[in-house]
MARTORNU-459049 format. One record per atom (N, C-alpha, C, O): x, y, z; residue number from 0; residue in one letter. Coordinates in Angstrom, 2 decimals. Layout:
+---------+---------+---------+-----+------+
|      px |      py |      pz |  nr | rest |
+---------+---------+---------+-----+------+
|       X |       Y |       Z | NUM |    A |
...
+---------+---------+---------+-----+------+
//
This chain:
+---------+---------+---------+-----+------+
|      px |      py |      pz |  nr | rest |
+---------+---------+---------+-----+------+
|  -12.44 |    0.51 |   -1.56 |   0 |    X |
|  -11.23 |    0.11 |   -0.90 |   0 |    X |
|  -10.43 |    1.34 |   -0.50 |   0 |    X |
|  -10.70 |    2.45 |   -0.96 |   0 |    X |
|   -9.47 |    1.12 |    0.37 |   1 |    X |
|   -8.50 |    2.15 |    0.73 |   1 |    X |
|   -7.23 |    1.41 |    1.14 |   1 |    X |
|   -7.25 |    0.19 |    1.32 |   1 |    X |
|   -6.13 |    2.14 |    1.29 |   2 |    X |
|   -4.91 |    1.51 |    1.76 |   2 |    X |
|   -4.04 |    2.53 |    2.48 |   2 |    X |
|   -4.20 |    3.74 |    2.33 |   2 |    X |
|   -3.13 |    1.98 |    3.25 |   3 |    X |
|   -2.06 |    2.79 |    3.81 |   3 |    X |
|   -0.76 |    2.02 |    3.62 |   3 |    X |
|   -0.78 |    0.89 |    3.12 |   3 |    X |
|    0.34 |    2.61 |    4.00 |   4 |    X |
|    1.65 |    1.98 |    3.88 |   4 |    X |
|    2.17 |    1.74 |    5.29 |   4 |    X |
|    2.06 |    2.61 |    6.16 |   4 |    X |
|    2.72 |    0.56 |    5.52 |   5 |    X |
|    3.29 |    0.24 |    6.84 |   5 |    X |
|    4.74 |   -0.21 |    6.69 |   5 |    X |
|    5.15 |   -0.74 |    5.66 |   5 |    X |
|    5.50 |    0.02 |    7.75 |   6 |    X |
|    6.89 |   -0.43 |    7.81 |   6 |    X |
|    6.93 |   -1.85 |    8.37 |   6 |    X |
|    5.90 |   -2.37 |    8.82 |   6 |    X |
|    8.10 |   -2.47 |    8.36 |   7 |    X |
|    8.25 |   -3.81 |    8.95 |   7 |    X |
|    7.90 |   -3.82 |   10.43 |   7 |    X |
|    7.44 |   -4.83 |   10.96 |   7 |    X |
|    8.10 |   -2.69 |   11.11 |   8 |    X |
|    7.79 |   -2.61 |   12.54 |   8 |    X |
|    6.34 |   -2.24 |   12.79 |   8 |    X |
|    5.91 |   -2.15 |   13.94 |   8 |    X |
|    5.57 |   -2.01 |   11.72 |   9 |    X |
|    4.14 |   -1.73 |   11.86 |   9 |    X |
|    3.76 |   -0.27 |   11.89 |   9 |    X |
|    2.59 |    0.04 |   12.09 |   9 |    X |
|    4.72 |    0.64 |   11.71 |  10 |    X |
|    4.40 |    2.06 |   11.68 |  10 |    X |
|    3.60 |    2.38 |   10.42 |  10 |    X |
|    4.08 |    2.13 |    9.31 |  10 |    X |
|    2.38 |    2.93 |   10.56 |  11 |    X |
|    1.54 |    3.20 |    9.39 |  11 |    X |
|    1.59 |    4.65 |    8.94 |  11 |    X |
|    1.91 |    5.55 |    9.71 |  11 |    X |
|    1.27 |    4.86 |    7.67 |  12 |    X |
|    1.00 |    6.20 |    7.15 |  12 |    X |
|   -0.50 |    6.43 |    7.27 |  12 |    X |
|   -1.25 |    5.48 |    7.52 |  12 |    X |
|   -0.95 |    7.66 |    7.09 |  13 |    X |
|   -2.40 |    7.87 |    6.97 |  13 |    X |
|   -2.94 |    7.11 |    5.76 |  13 |    X |
|   -2.22 |    6.87 |    4.79 |  13 |    X |
|   -4.19 |    6.74 |    5.83 |  14 |    X |
|   -4.84 |    5.98 |    4.76 |  14 |    X |
|   -5.29 |    6.90 |    3.63 |  14 |    X |
|   -5.50 |    8.10 |    3.82 |  14 |    X |
|   -5.43 |    6.30 |    2.46 |  15 |    X |
|   -6.02 |    7.02 |    1.33 |  15 |    X |
|   -7.52 |    7.19 |    1.59 |  15 |    X |
|   -8.06 |    6.64 |    2.56 |  15 |    X |
|   -8.17 |    7.94 |    0.74 |  16 |    X |
|   -9.62 |    7.98 |    0.77 |  16 |    X |
|  -10.16 |    6.64 |    0.27 |  16 |    X |
|   -9.40 |    5.83 |   -0.27 |  16 |    X |
|  -11.43 |    6.39 |    0.45 |  17 |    X |
|  -12.06 |    5.18 |   -0.08 |  17 |    X |
|  -12.40 |    5.41 |   -1.54 |  17 |    X |
|  -12.96 |    6.45 |   -1.90 |  17 |    X |
|  -12.05 |    4.42 |   -2.38 |  18 |    X |
|  -12.27 |    4.58 |   -3.82 |  18 |    X |
|  -12.70 |    3.25 |   -4.44 |  18 |    X |
|  -12.40 |    2.19 |   -3.88 |  18 |    X |
|  -13.40 |    3.29 |   -5.60 |  19 |    X |
|  -13.91 |    2.07 |   -6.23 |  19 |    X |
|  -12.86 |    1.34 |   -7.06 |  19 |    X |
|  -11.75 |    1.84 |   -7.27 |  19 |    X |
|  -13.23 |    0.15 |   -7.53 |  20 |    X |
|  -12.33 |   -0.63 |   -8.38 |  20 |    X |
|  -12.01 |    0.14 |   -9.65 |  20 |    X |
|  -12.70 |    1.09 |  -10.02 |  20 |    X |
|  -10.94 |   -0.28 |  -10.31 |  21 |    X |
|  -10.47 |    0.30 |  -11.57 |  21 |    X |
|  -10.00 |    1.75 |  -11.42 |  21 |    X |
|   -9.93 |    2.48 |  -12.40 |  21 |    X |
|   -9.68 |    2.15 |  -10.20 |  22 |    X |
|   -9.04 |    3.44 |   -9.96 |  22 |    X |
|   -7.76 |    3.18 |   -9.18 |  22 |    X |
|   -7.50 |    2.05 |   -8.77 |  22 |    X |
|   -6.96 |    4.22 |   -8.98 |  23 |    X |
|   -5.71 |    4.06 |   -8.26 |  23 |    X |
|   -5.46 |    5.29 |   -7.41 |  23 |    X |
|   -6.01 |    6.36 |   -7.64 |  23 |    X |
|   -4.61 |    5.10 |   -6.40 |  24 |    X |
|   -4.20 |    6.18 |   -5.52 |  24 |    X |
|   -2.71 |    6.05 |   -5.26 |  24 |    X |
|   -2.14 |    4.98 |   -5.45 |  24 |    X |
|   -2.08 |    7.15 |   -4.83 |  25 |    X |
|   -0.65 |    7.17 |   -4.52 |  25 |    X |
|   -0.47 |    7.76 |   -3.13 |  25 |    X |
|   -1.12 |    8.73 |   -2.76 |  25 |    X |
|    0.43 |    7.17 |   -2.36 |  26 |    X |
|    0.87 |    7.78 |   -1.11 |  26 |    X |
|    2.31 |    8.20 |   -1.34 |  26 |    X |
|    3.19 |    7.35 |   -1.54 |  26 |    X |
|    2.56 |    9.49 |   -1.31 |  27 |    X |
|    3.90 |   10.04 |   -1.51 |  27 |    X |
|    4.65 |    9.98 |   -0.18 |  27 |    X |
|    4.36 |   10.75 |    0.73 |  27 |    X |
|    5.60 |    9.06 |   -0.08 |  28 |    X |
|    6.31 |    8.85 |    1.18 |  28 |    X |
|    7.19 |   10.03 |    1.57 |  28 |    X |
|    7.60 |   10.13 |    2.73 |  28 |    X |
|    7.48 |   10.93 |    0.63 |  29 |    X |
|    8.27 |   12.11 |    0.99 |  29 |    X |
|    7.47 |   13.05 |    1.89 |  29 |    X |
|    8.04 |   13.94 |    2.52 |  29 |    X |
|    6.15 |   12.87 |    1.95 |  30 |    X |
|    5.30 |   13.70 |    2.79 |  30 |    X |
|    5.04 |   13.06 |    4.15 |  30 |    X |
|    4.24 |   13.58 |    4.94 |  30 |    X |
|    5.70 |   11.94 |    4.44 |  31 |    X |
|    5.51 |   11.23 |    5.71 |  31 |    X |
|    6.77 |   11.32 |    6.55 |  31 |    X |
|    7.79 |   11.87 |    6.12 |  31 |    X |
|    6.70 |   10.77 |    7.75 |  32 |    X |
|    7.86 |   10.73 |    8.65 |  32 |    X |
|    8.71 |    9.48 |    8.46 |  32 |    X |
|    9.67 |    9.27 |    9.20 |  32 |    X |
|    8.38 |    8.65 |    7.48 |  33 |    X |
|    9.14 |    7.41 |    7.26 |  33 |    X |
|   10.50 |    7.76 |    6.67 |  33 |    X |
|   10.58 |    8.44 |    5.64 |  33 |    X |
|   11.58 |    7.31 |    7.32 |  34 |    X |
|   12.92 |    7.64 |    6.82 |  34 |    X |
|   13.31 |    6.82 |    5.58 |  34 |    X |
|   12.89 |    5.68 |    5.41 |  34 |    X |
|   14.12 |    7.44 |    4.74 |  35 |    X |
|   14.64 |    6.76 |    3.56 |  35 |    X |
|   15.39 |    5.50 |    4.00 |  35 |    X |
|   16.08 |    5.49 |    5.01 |  35 |    X |
|   15.24 |    4.44 |    3.20 |  36 |    X |
|   15.89 |    3.17 |    3.51 |  36 |    X |
|   15.01 |    2.20 |    4.29 |  36 |    X |
|   15.40 |    1.06 |    4.52 |  36 |    X |
|   13.82 |    2.65 |    4.70 |  37 |    X |
|   12.90 |    1.81 |    5.46 |  37 |    X |
|   12.14 |    0.89 |    4.51 |  37 |    X |
|   11.71 |    1.31 |    3.44 |  37 |    X |
|   11.98 |   -0.37 |    4.91 |  38 |    X |
|   11.17 |   -1.31 |    4.13 |  38 |    X |
|    9.69 |   -1.04 |    4.39 |  38 |    X |
|    9.28 |   -0.92 |    5.55 |  38 |    X |
|    8.90 |   -0.95 |    3.32 |  39 |    X |
|    7.48 |   -0.64 |    3.42 |  39 |    X |
|    6.67 |   -1.52 |    2.48 |  39 |    X |
|    7.20 |   -2.08 |    1.51 |  39 |    X |
|    5.39 |   -1.63 |    2.77 |  40 |    X |
|    4.45 |   -2.29 |    1.86 |  40 |    X |
|    3.04 |   -1.76 |    2.15 |  40 |    X |
|    2.78 |   -1.25 |    3.24 |  40 |    X |
|    2.14 |   -1.88 |    1.17 |  41 |    X |
|    0.78 |   -1.41 |    1.40 |  41 |    X |
|   -0.03 |   -2.43 |    2.19 |  41 |    X |
|    0.25 |   -3.62 |    2.17 |  41 |    X |
|   -1.03 |   -1.93 |    2.89 |  42 |    X |
|   -2.03 |   -2.77 |    3.53 |  42 |    X |
|   -3.38 |   -2.26 |    3.01 |  42 |    X |
|   -3.76 |   -1.12 |    3.26 |  42 |    X |
|   -4.09 |   -3.13 |    2.29 |  43 |    X |
|   -5.32 |   -2.76 |    1.60 |  43 |    X |
|   -6.52 |   -3.23 |    2.42 |  43 |    X |
|   -6.56 |   -4.36 |    2.91 |  43 |    X |
|   -7.50 |   -2.34 |    2.55 |  44 |    X |
|   -8.75 |   -2.66 |    3.24 |  44 |    X |
|   -9.90 |   -2.56 |    2.24 |  44 |    X |
|  -10.19 |   -1.49 |    1.72 |  44 |    X |
|  -10.54 |   -3.70 |    1.99 |  45 |    X |
|  -11.70 |   -3.71 |    1.10 |  45 |    X |
|  -12.93 |   -3.29 |    1.89 |  45 |    X |
|  -13.11 |   -3.72 |    3.03 |  45 |    X |
|  -13.76 |   -2.46 |    1.31 |  46 |    X |
|  -15.00 |   -2.04 |    1.96 |  46 |    X |
|  -15.87 |   -3.27 |    2.19 |  46 |    X |
|  -16.15 |   -4.01 |    1.26 |  46 |    X |
|  -16.30 |   -3.48 |    3.44 |  47 |    X |
|  -17.10 |   -4.65 |    3.84 |  47 |    X |
|  -16.37 |   -5.96 |    3.56 |  47 |    X |
|  -16.99 |   -6.99 |    3.32 |  47 |    X |
|  -15.03 |   -5.91 |    3.59 |  48 |    X |
|  -14.24 |   -7.11 |    3.32 |  48 |    X |
|  -13.02 |   -7.21 |    4.21 |  48 |    X |
|  -12.98 |   -6.63 |    5.30 |  48 |    X |
|  -12.04 |   -7.93 |    3.74 |  49 |    X |
|  -10.83 |   -8.20 |    4.51 |  49 |    X |
|   -9.78 |   -7.10 |    4.33 |  49 |    X |
|   -9.87 |   -6.27 |    3.43 |  49 |    X |
|   -8.79 |   -7.13 |    5.22 |  50 |    X |
|   -7.61 |   -6.28 |    5.13 |  50 |    X |
|   -6.43 |   -7.17 |    4.83 |  50 |    X |
|   -6.18 |   -8.14 |    5.55 |  50 |    X |
|   -5.69 |   -6.86 |    3.75 |  51 |    X |
|   -4.63 |   -7.73 |    3.25 |  51 |    X |
|   -3.36 |   -6.92 |    3.01 |  51 |    X |
|   -3.40 |   -5.87 |    2.37 |  51 |    X |
|   -2.21 |   -7.41 |    3.52 |  52 |    X |
|   -0.94 |   -6.72 |    3.23 |  52 |    X |
|   -0.40 |   -7.09 |    1.86 |  52 |    X |
|   -0.73 |   -8.15 |    1.32 |  52 |    X |
|    0.43 |   -6.22 |    1.31 |  53 |    X |
|    1.12 |   -6.52 |    0.06 |  53 |    X |
|    2.02 |   -7.73 |    0.22 |  53 |    X |
|    2.46 |   -8.04 |    1.33 |  53 |    X |
|    2.30 |   -8.41 |   -0.88 |  54 |    X |
|    3.08 |   -9.65 |   -0.82 |  54 |    X |
|    4.58 |   -9.43 |   -0.60 |  54 |    X |
|    5.28 |  -10.35 |   -0.18 |  54 |    X |
|    5.07 |   -8.21 |   -0.88 |  55 |    X |
|    6.50 |   -7.96 |   -0.72 |  55 |    X |
|    6.74 |   -6.55 |   -0.19 |  55 |    X |
|    6.01 |   -5.61 |   -0.50 |  55 |    X |
|    7.77 |   -6.44 |    0.63 |  56 |    X |
|    8.25 |   -5.13 |    1.07 |  56 |    X |
|    9.17 |   -4.56 |    0.00 |  56 |    X |
|    9.82 |   -5.31 |   -0.74 |  56 |    X |
|    9.23 |   -3.24 |   -0.09 |  57 |    X |
|   10.21 |   -2.55 |   -0.93 |  57 |    X |
|   10.94 |   -1.55 |   -0.04 |  57 |    X |
|   10.39 |   -1.11 |    0.97 |  57 |    X |
|   12.14 |   -1.21 |   -0.41 |  58 |    X |
|   12.93 |   -0.24 |    0.35 |  58 |    X |
|   12.62 |    1.16 |   -0.17 |  58 |    X |
|   12.78 |    1.45 |   -1.35 |  58 |    X |
|   12.17 |    2.02 |    0.74 |  59 |    X |
|   11.83 |    3.40 |    0.37 |  59 |    X |
|   13.09 |    4.19 |    0.08 |  59 |    X |
|   13.95 |    4.34 |    0.94 |  59 |    X |
|   13.18 |    4.70 |   -1.14 |  60 |    X |
|   14.30 |    5.54 |   -1.58 |  60 |    X |
|   13.74 |    6.78 |   -2.26 |  60 |    X |
|   12.80 |    6.68 |   -3.04 |  60 |    X |
|   14.29 |    7.94 |   -1.96 |  61 |    X |
|   13.84 |    9.18 |   -2.59 |  61 |    X |
|   14.51 |    9.32 |   -3.97 |  61 |    X |
|   15.40 |   10.15 |   -4.17 |  61 |    X |
|   14.05 |    8.48 |   -4.91 |  62 |    X |
|   14.64 |    8.45 |   -6.25 |  62 |    X |
|   13.63 |    8.74 |   -7.35 |  62 |    X |
|   13.95 |    8.61 |   -8.53 |  62 |    X |
|   12.42 |    9.13 |   -6.98 |  63 |    X |
|   11.40 |    9.47 |   -7.95 |  63 |    X |
|   10.66 |    8.28 |   -8.54 |  63 |    X |
|    9.76 |    8.47 |   -9.36 |  63 |    X |
|   11.01 |    7.07 |   -8.15 |  64 |    X |
|   10.34 |    5.89 |   -8.68 |  64 |    X |
|    9.14 |    5.54 |   -7.81 |  64 |    X |
|    9.05 |    5.95 |   -6.65 |  64 |    X |
|    8.22 |    4.77 |   -8.38 |  65 |    X |
|    7.00 |    4.37 |   -7.68 |  65 |    X |
|    6.89 |    2.85 |   -7.69 |  65 |    X |
|    7.03 |    2.22 |   -8.74 |  65 |    X |
|    6.62 |    2.27 |   -6.53 |  66 |    X |
|    6.31 |    0.84 |   -6.46 |  66 |    X |
|    4.82 |    0.70 |   -6.73 |  66 |    X |
|    4.01 |    1.38 |   -6.10 |  66 |    X |
|    4.46 |   -0.19 |   -7.65 |  67 |    X |
|    3.07 |   -0.38 |   -8.03 |  67 |    X |
|    2.61 |   -1.77 |   -7.59 |  67 |    X |
|    3.27 |   -2.77 |   -7.87 |  67 |    X |
|    1.48 |   -1.81 |   -6.90 |  68 |    X |
|    0.86 |   -3.07 |   -6.47 |  68 |    X |
|   -0.53 |   -3.14 |   -7.08 |  68 |    X |
|   -1.17 |   -2.12 |   -7.31 |  68 |    X |
|   -1.00 |   -4.36 |   -7.35 |  69 |    X |
|   -2.38 |   -4.56 |   -7.79 |  69 |    X |
|   -3.12 |   -5.34 |   -6.72 |  69 |    X |
|   -2.55 |   -6.20 |   -6.05 |  69 |    X |
|   -4.39 |   -5.04 |   -6.57 |  70 |    X |
|   -5.27 |   -5.81 |   -5.69 |  70 |    X |
|   -6.26 |   -6.52 |   -6.61 |  70 |    X |
|   -6.95 |   -5.88 |   -7.39 |  70 |    X |
|   -6.31 |   -7.85 |   -6.51 |  71 |    X |
|   -7.22 |   -8.60 |   -7.38 |  71 |    X |
|   -7.89 |   -9.72 |   -6.60 |  71 |    X |
|   -7.29 |  -10.34 |   -5.73 |  71 |    X |
|   -9.14 |   -9.96 |   -6.94 |  72 |    X |
|   -9.94 |  -10.99 |   -6.27 |  72 |    X |
|  -11.28 |  -10.41 |   -5.86 |  72 |    X |
|  -11.82 |   -9.53 |   -6.53 |  72 |    X |
|  -11.82 |  -10.92 |   -4.75 |  73 |    X |
|  -13.09 |  -10.45 |   -4.23 |  73 |    X |
|  -12.86 |   -9.79 |   -2.87 |  73 |    X |
|  -11.76 |   -9.87 |   -2.32 |  73 |    X |
|  -13.87 |   -9.14 |   -2.34 |  74 |    X |
|  -13.70 |   -8.41 |   -1.08 |  74 |    X |
|  -13.25 |   -9.31 |    0.07 |  74 |    X |
|  -12.61 |   -8.84 |    1.01 |  74 |    X |
|  -13.59 |  -10.58 |    0.02 |  75 |    X |
|  -13.23 |  -11.51 |    1.09 |  75 |    X |
|  -12.06 |  -12.42 |    0.74 |  75 |    X |
|  -11.56 |  -13.13 |    1.60 |  75 |    X |
|  -11.61 |  -12.40 |   -0.52 |  76 |    X |
|  -10.52 |  -13.27 |   -0.95 |  76 |    X |
|   -9.74 |  -12.57 |   -2.07 |  76 |    X |
|  -10.05 |  -12.75 |   -3.25 |  76 |    X |
|   -8.73 |  -11.79 |   -1.70 |  77 |    X |
|   -7.95 |  -11.08 |   -2.70 |  77 |    X |
|   -6.47 |  -11.06 |   -2.32 |  77 |    X |
|   -6.10 |  -11.34 |   -1.18 |  77 |    X |
|   -5.64 |  -10.72 |   -3.31 |  78 |    X |
|   -4.21 |  -10.64 |   -3.13 |  78 |    X |
|   -3.76 |   -9.23 |   -3.50 |  78 |    X |
|   -4.36 |   -8.57 |   -4.35 |  78 |    X |
|   -2.69 |   -8.78 |   -2.84 |  79 |    X |
|   -2.07 |   -7.50 |   -3.16 |  79 |    X |
|   -0.64 |   -7.83 |   -3.60 |  79 |    X |
|    0.18 |   -8.25 |   -2.79 |  79 |    X |
|   -0.36 |   -7.63 |   -4.90 |  80 |    X |
|    0.86 |   -8.13 |   -5.51 |  80 |    X |
|    1.70 |   -7.00 |   -6.08 |  80 |    X |
|    1.19 |   -6.12 |   -6.78 |  80 |    X |
|    3.01 |   -7.02 |   -5.79 |  81 |    X |
|    3.94 |   -6.05 |   -6.33 |  81 |    X |
|    4.09 |   -6.26 |   -7.83 |  81 |    X |
|    4.38 |   -7.38 |   -8.28 |  81 |    X |
|    3.88 |   -5.21 |   -8.62 |  82 |    X |
|    4.01 |   -5.27 |  -10.07 |  82 |    X |
|    5.41 |   -4.82 |  -10.49 |  82 |    X |
|    6.07 |   -5.50 |  -11.28 |  82 |    X |
|    5.86 |   -3.68 |   -9.96 |  83 |    X |
|    7.17 |   -3.15 |  -10.31 |  83 |    X |
|    7.80 |   -2.44 |   -9.15 |  83 |    X |
|    8.91 |   -1.93 |   -9.26 |  83 |    X |
+---------+---------+---------+-----+------+
//
């Protein structure tokens, strides 16, 4: 799988590398052109499967916190859910 982060207007960040289950990746929004205060969410692409957006947007703030989402299910039927 891999993922990128998109804004409500559809502006994307570069995607992560492709990685297997039971691993994680981070996109540091301070390294992107996305301005603080913008609503964002991940869009996950399963290898040989579907592309699914996160269930909730979060507001990007430069406060050192991380929004965590989990992807669970199968390559053709999965959910991307905000944990914190």
